[in-house]
N, C-alpha and C positions, 0 to 999 in steps of 0.2 A: 562592454555590453553591446552585442549585435541586435539588430532589429528582430531577427528571427527568434531571439530569446526573450522577447517581451510578450506578456499576456495582459491585456486590459479586459477586466471582467467586472460586470455590475451584479450586485446581489439584489434581487427583486422578489417580493412576496407580498402576501396579504398581511395586515397588521397582526402582531402577536404570533407569527409563525416561526420566529427565531432567527431573523437575519442578523441583528446586531450581536446576539449571543454567539452565533457562528463566527462572525468576524473576530470577536474577542478570542475565541479558541484558536483561530488561525494565527493570530498574533502571538498567543502563548506558545504555540507549537512551532513557530517559525525559527526559533532559536536566535532571533536577532535582539531579544530584550531579556533583561533579568526579570525573573518572576516577581521580585520585590518591586521593581519599577512599575510593572503593569498593575500589580495589586494596589500600589499607591494611587495610580490614576483612576482605578475603578472602585476604590474604597472597599476592596475585598469581594465585590459582587460582579458576576458575569453580566455582560450587556451594558456596562457603564463606562467602558474605555472610550468608545466612540460617542455615546450619548453624554457628552460633556455639558450640554446646555442644561441649566437648572430645571426648566420646564420639562425637558425630555426625561430627566431623572425622576421628577415628581410623578409624571404621568405614565412613565414606562413605554413611551413611544418615540419613534424617530421622526423629527420634524425637518431637519436640514440634512441634505446629502453631504457626505464627507468621503474623502479618499485617502488611502495610505498605500504603501508598497512593502512587499516582503520578497525575500529571495528563497528559492527552493531548488534543490538538486534531487531528482528522482533516484530511488535506491538502485535501479538497474544501471543508471549512468555512473553513480558513485562506485558500484562494484566493478564496472568495466574499466574505470580509470584508477582503481586502487592499486598501489604498488605491489607487484608480485615479487619484487626482489629489493635489495638495499638501494637500488638506483632511485634517483629522484623521479617521481611520476608527475605528469602534467596535472594542473589543477582541474577538478571535475567541472563540467559544464553547469552553469547556474542559470536559472530562469528568474526573471524579475516579473512578479505578479502585481500589477496595479489593481487594487480592490476599491470599488466604489460602493459604499453603503447608501441605500436609498430609503425614503420613508415608505411605510406600508399603508397609511391611511389614505382613503380616496381623496380627501380634501387637499392633500399635498402632492397631487399627481403632477403638478407643474415642475416640482423638483425632480421627479423621475424622468420626465420627458427630456429635459435639457441635458442631463448627465449621461443618458444612454448613447448620446452622440459620441462620447469618448471611448466607448467600449466596442469590442468585437465579439464578446461572448457574455452570457448571462447565467448566473446560478439562480434558478427558479425554485425557491423553497415552498414546500407544501406540507401542511400539518398532516401527520399520518392518521389522525382521527377525523378532522374536519374536511379534508380534501380541498379541491379548488373552491375558492370563495370569490365574491365580486371583484375585489382588487386583484386577485390572481388573473382573472380574465383581462382586466385593464392593462396590467403591466406586461402580460404575455402578448397581447395584441400589439402594444408599442414595440416590444422586442422583435416581433416578427416583421413589423413595418420597417425597422432599421436593418433587418437581415442579420440579426445576432444569432450566433450558435448557442442554443439553450442546453444546459445541463440540468436535469431535474433532480432535485435533492428532496427526498421524502424525509422530513425531519420529525423528531419526537417519536421514533419507532419503539422507544423503550416504554412508552405509555401502555398500561395494561389493556386499554381499549383500542389500541392502534390497529389499523388495517392497511398495511403498506401496499400490498399487491392490488387491492381494490382501488386505492388512491392513484396508483400508477396508471391503471386503466382509465380512470376518470380524467387524468391529465391528457392521455392520448385522445380520448373522445373530445375534450375541449379543443385540442389542436386541430382536429378534423373540423370541428364546428367553426373555428376561426379561419379555415381555408389554408392551413399550412401545407407546404409542398412536401415532397418525399424526403428531401434532405432534412427538413425540420422534424419530420416524424421519426427519423432515425436518431433519436436522442439517447444519450447514456443516462442511466438511473443510478443514483447513489442513495443509499439508506444510511441515515445518520442520527445521532443524538448530539445536538450542539451543546446541551447542558453538560453531558458527560465527556464530550470531546472525542468521539470516535465516529468513523465512517466505514462503510463496507459496500461492496457491489452485490451482496447477498443479504436479504432481510433476515435470514435465519442465522447468519454468521455474525455474532455480536461479541466475539472474543477480542477483536482489535481494540487497542487502547489509544489510537491516534487517528489523524485525519489524512493519512497517506493516500488512501483511495481517492479522496476528494482532490488533493493536490495533483495527483497523477492524471485525473480526469481533466483538470484545467489545462495542464501542459499538453495532453494528447489531443483534446477535442476543440479547445478554443484556438482559432487561427491567430497567427501573429498579425500585427497591424499592416494594412496595405500602405506602402510608402511610395513616394515619388521624389527621391532625393535630388534629381536633376532639375526639377521644375522650380519656379519661384516660390518663395515662402508663402504658406497659408496656415493660419491658425484661427479656428472658430472659438470665440470666447464663450464658454459654457458656464462659468462661475466667476464671481467677483468677490474678493476679500478687501478689507480696508485696514490701513494702519495710520495712526496719528502722525507718523513720521514721514512716510513716503506716499500717502494717499491711497488711491485705488490700485489693487493688484489683480491683473487679469489672469485667469486660469483656463487652460484649454489644451487640446492635443495637437501636436505638430502634424498637420496633414501632408504637407509637402515642403521641400526645401529644408533649410537648417537655420536656426536663430542663434545669435551670439550676443554676448554682452557688448554694450556700446554701439550696437548696430542701429542704423537709421531704418525705421520701418514706417509703413503707412497704416492707418486705422480707418476702415470703411464702416461707417455707422449703418444702422438699419434703414435710414432714409436715403442712403446713397452718398451722403457727404463724406469727404475724405480729408484727413489731416495727417501731417507727418510728426512722428515722435522719435525719441531716442531711448533705447533699452538701457536703463540704468543698472538694473540687477536682474539676474536670471536664476531660477531655482528649479531643481528636480525634487520630486517627492521621494524621500527615503524614510522608511518606517512610518512613524506617526508625525514626522516633521518634514522640514524642507532643508535641502542642502544646496548651497550656492554653487553654480556651475558656470563655466566659461561659454559653453554652447550646448544646445540640445538637438539631438537628431530627430528625424521624422519617426512618428509612432509613439514618442514619449509624451507624457503629460507633464506640463511645466507651469510655473507661475512667473509672470513677467511684471517687473516694476518699472515705472516711468512713463506709462501710457495714459495717465489721467488727463482728461476725462475719457473713460472707456466704459462701455455697457455690455451686458449680456446680449449675445447675438451679433456683436461687431466682428469684423474680420481683420486680423493682423496679417499684412501682406508686404510684398516688396514694393518700395515706392516707385521704382522705375517700371515695373511690370505688375501693376496692381490687378489682382484677380480675387473677386469676391466669392465667398462661400455662401450657400443658401442659409438664411437665418433659421433658427430652430422653430418649427411650427409648434405652437402651444394651444391646446384647446381653450376656447373662450370661457370666461366665468359664467356661472349659472345662477348666482345669487348676489344681491346687493344689499347694502345696509347704509343707513344715514349716520355719519359721524358729525357731531357738533360740539362746540365748546360747552363746558359746564356753566350754566347760568343759575344754578341753585343757590339758596342762602348760605350754604356751607362752602362755597367755592374758595379755593386757596388754603383751606385748613390743612390738607394732607399733601398736595402736590406742589411742584415748582413751575410746571408749564401749563398755563391755563388760557392762553390767548389763541386766536385763530391763526395768527402768523406762525406760532410755534407748532400748532397742529399741522398746518400745511407743510412746513419744512420736514416734519417727521414722516408724513405720508410720502413726500417726494423722495426721501432717503430710502424708504421701504421699497418703492417702485424700482429702484436701481437693481435690486437683487432678487425680488420676488416677481418672477416673470408671469405668474398666473394672476396677479393682482392688477386691478385698474382703479383709478381715482379721478374724479372730475368734480368741478364746483357744484354745490347744491343750489337750492332756491334762494338762499341768502348768503352773504359773505361769511357767515359763521358756520355754515354747513358744507359737508363734502359727501358725495355719493361714492362709496367704496364698494367695488365688486370683487368677488372671489369664488372659490370652488364650493364652499359650503360653510355652515355655521362654525365648525372647528377652525377652518382656515382663517376666518375673520376673528374668531375668538382668541386664537393664539396671538394675533397681531395686537389686539386690545390688551391681552395679558402682559405682553412685552412692554407695551406703552405704559401701563400702570406701574410696572416695576421700575421703569425709567423715570418716574415722577410726573407723568402726565395725568391730567384730569380731563375726562371726555364723557360725553353722553352718546349712547348708541340707540338707534331705533330698531323696529321690528325687521327681521330679515325678510326679503321679498325676492321672488324669482325674477329672472330676466327673460321676458317673452321674445319671440322672433316672429317676423311676418314672412311666411313661406307660401308662395302661390296665392297671395291675397288673403290668406287666413292666418289668424294668430295661433302660434304654436308655443308650447311650454316644454321645459326639460322634463324628461321622464327618467326614473331611476330604477335599477334592478335591486330589489330588496330581498335579502336572504335572512330568514329567521330560523333559529334552532331552539327548540324548547321541549320540555317533557310532554308526553302525549296528553296528559290530563289538562295541559294549558292550551291545547290546540284551539278549542272553541273560544276561549278568551282572546287569543291572538286574532282569530278570524273576525270576531266582533269589532275589534279595534281598527284593524287595517281596512276592512270593507267600507267603513264610514268615510274613509279618506280616498275613495275612488281607486282602490288597489284592485288589480286583476291577477288572479292566481295563474301562475305559469306551470309550476311543478310542485308536487306534494307527495311525501312518502316517508316511511320509516328509514332512519339512517342505518346503512349496512354496518353490522358489527357493533352497533350501539343500541342496546336493549332499552326501550322506554323513551327514546328520543325521536322526534319527528323533524323533518327538514322541509321547509317551505320556501318557495321563490315567488315573488310578486313583481308586477310591473306597476309602479306607483308614481304619481306626479311628485316632482321635487318639493312642491309646497306642502304636500301631504306628510312629508317627513318632519316638518317643523313642529316640535312639541310631541312627536310620536314616541320618542324614547322614554320620556317620563310616564306617559300613559301606558305604554307597554309594560314597563317594569311594575307599575301599580297593579295592572290587571293580572300579572303572572307572579306576583310576590318576588320579583327580582330574578326569576328563573329563566327568562328568555334572553337570547343573545341575537342582536340584529347587526347586519352589515349592509352597506349599500354602495353603489357606484353608478356613475352616469351611463345611461343606455342610449337615448336618442331624443329627438324633438318630435312632438306629436301635437295634434290639435287640442285645444283647451278641453279639459275633462269635466267641467262643471264646478259647482260650488262645493266647498269642503267646510264642514262645521267648524266654527270658531270655538274659542274657549267657552266652556259651559258656565263656569262660575264667575261672579263678579269679584271686585276687590274692595278692601277697606282702605279708605283714604284719610290720612291725618288732617284734622281741622286746625290744629294748633302746633306751634313750634315750641319744643322743650325736650325734656327727657322722659322716656317711657317709664311709667310707674306700674307696679304690680297691682295697685288698687284699680287702675283703669283697665288692665288686662283681665282682672277678675270679673269686672262688670261686663266685659265683652266675651266672656268664656264661651258662650253658646253661639257666637256669631260666625266662627270659622277658625282657620289656622293662621298663626301669626308668622311674619317674617322678621320680627324684631324681638328683643328680649328686654327685660327690665334694666334701665340705666342707659339704653342706647339713645343718642340724640336724634331727634326727628324734626321735620319741618312741615309746614302746611303744603299739602299736595303730594306728600310722599305716600307710597303704597306700603301699608304696614301689615297687610295680611290678605288672605283669600276669603271672600264671603262664602257662606254655606249655600247661598241662593244665587240666582242669575244676575241680579242687578248690583251696581256699585253703591256703596253707602259711605257716608262721611262720619268718622268717629273721632273722639278725643282720647287718644292713647297716652296723653301726657297729663291727664287729670289727676290732681293730687287730693288726698283726703285732708280735709280741714280738721285740725285738732281742737278739742274743747275739753271742758272739765268733766265731761261725761265719759268720753272714750279716750283711751291712751294710744300712743303711737305704736305700742307693741301689738295691737290688734292687726296691724299690717301683715304680720308674719303668717296669718291664717288665710291669706288670699290664695285662690286657685288660679294657676297659670299654666296654660298648655305649653309643652315643649315647642320651641320655634322650629320652623322649617328653614334650614340654611340653604340659600340659593347660591350655587356656584355660577360662574360667569355664563357658560353655555346654556345652563338651565334657565337662567334669568332672561337671556336673549330669546329663547324659544317661548317663554311664558308670556311676554308682554303682547299687547295689541297695538293697533296703529296709533292710538292717542296716548301711548305711554313710552317711556324711555328707561334705559338702564344707565344710572349714574355710576361711573367707574373711576375710582380714585386709588392711590397707592395703598390705602388702608381699608376701604369700604367698597361694597357693591350694594347700591340702593336701587329700588324700583320707584318710579315717580310718574306722575301725569305730566304730559307735555305742557299743559297750562296748569300752573300751580293753584291759582285762586279759584274758588268755587264759582264766583260770579263770572269769570272769564270762560269757564267751561260751559256754563249755561248759555252764554251769548253765542259761543261757537256751535253748540247743539242747535240753537234756534236758527242760526244762519244756515246750517245744513238742511234743516227741515224746510226753511223758506225756499231754498234752491230746488228742493224736490217738488 
């Protein structure tokens, strides 16, 4: 395999625009795998070959970037080298396409930023109905910054409401807005249906039943990697894997020189320190797996074993001629959250890891691979301040921890302000909302109260009855917005957002309007107690759930918090029988998922997260302690 026959391409797009489904179809049509083998990996569903993480499969999103490789021979080359006689013909030229699948959600932008360094081209997928969305702008801006050659793929053109030509023009306008040069504006456009597995250069020609047009565009328009074989070795570590047998595995593209097994190399860390290591094993990416190799040429993506300790952003270089590559610049976090040990009465019932030492070790392990995450000690030894890109970014970390057996309490998400020019600035987000026209006034009434500024508004082209709105809104205004927006529009609004800029503080944003119901006793929830509290609000618990003093059991219908006894049992007597219990009226509980719980709580509340339960609680469990704290705050004022 010559370097000129290698194509490194990243697939980038907004969430739910079809990246992983397209990768699955490329794997199916590459001819490198048996259909039964891929079906077994995906469980018979498209989009699940690469999304192997359980959370990714449950939520239908990509969280971690992944890479694979396929081989492709264009039809024109195969025909030119086909035997015209009985004489043996030379083997047709094959191209190796290294594919990097990236997340589409804005909260996982750190995954996108670090893997783009390995690519020379990018497939930018855009939904044929929705058009460019906030994350489209983000990933396209990063691709232009790295100088990647973009191929625009208008996906889902088989939708009855698709508008492929208008979307292609919108992408062109977006490129101009981002300041793209003439070379970037001269992009090829492919019209495709990832679900059905076909691609074409003409939106009206949909008779093709394969992705040949897409493969040809990658071969023709994505440049081969720029290599410097005569120079000393240079590899920038852009990803890290881990094995219980060999430790940390460094993954990156060979920028210069050549790396071989048993070679002595130097590893330059981000802080400039350098240490020598020996390469124990070397792997190329072949298909969905890795294949051991004796050496790897420049331009190839490889995995190196034996360099532990090694971190993302380190440079693997020649020990006698060390040359450091510039570390990957990653945007700073915009949100932080307090993680602390679970000190509730039920601690240790569900999880195995409950101490601050275990929590600290888990966060340190996450920092090694999650480049957009930050963690630092909190106000006490039992607390840690964890910073990330958004509620989902931190929520996925908490979800992974609970599945691993950790018990942890998390506080309310808060923005990370900056001081610029002597003034306090806060992160601003670009918010895009699509909804039916009859819901427009409801959407406006919700977002305006959160200091949102309307940037663009109008009917969606080709979509009758839908309005498209863009807002500039403080990041703190997004906390809890999704739930309120869905309630105001009966679930018919779709919102997306991405980081825009830092701006001066925008003023106060209204807090949660309703108070909460706080349990006064420890015990099991009874239907008798819930029946007595029927008119007080909505419950977060159901009959039989164990609760403790200080736990939040529901939302009060008024603004103030109230203390209730949700475990009150009915005393039996010779007048009334126990069967009278069956006539109790109990409201259906509101089940709080993790992200919704994190956005719901206030500053004096916590979310208790265990492998089996998600509970809301007050930071101070005892009523007397809460009164003393309130009195102290009033005294300070």
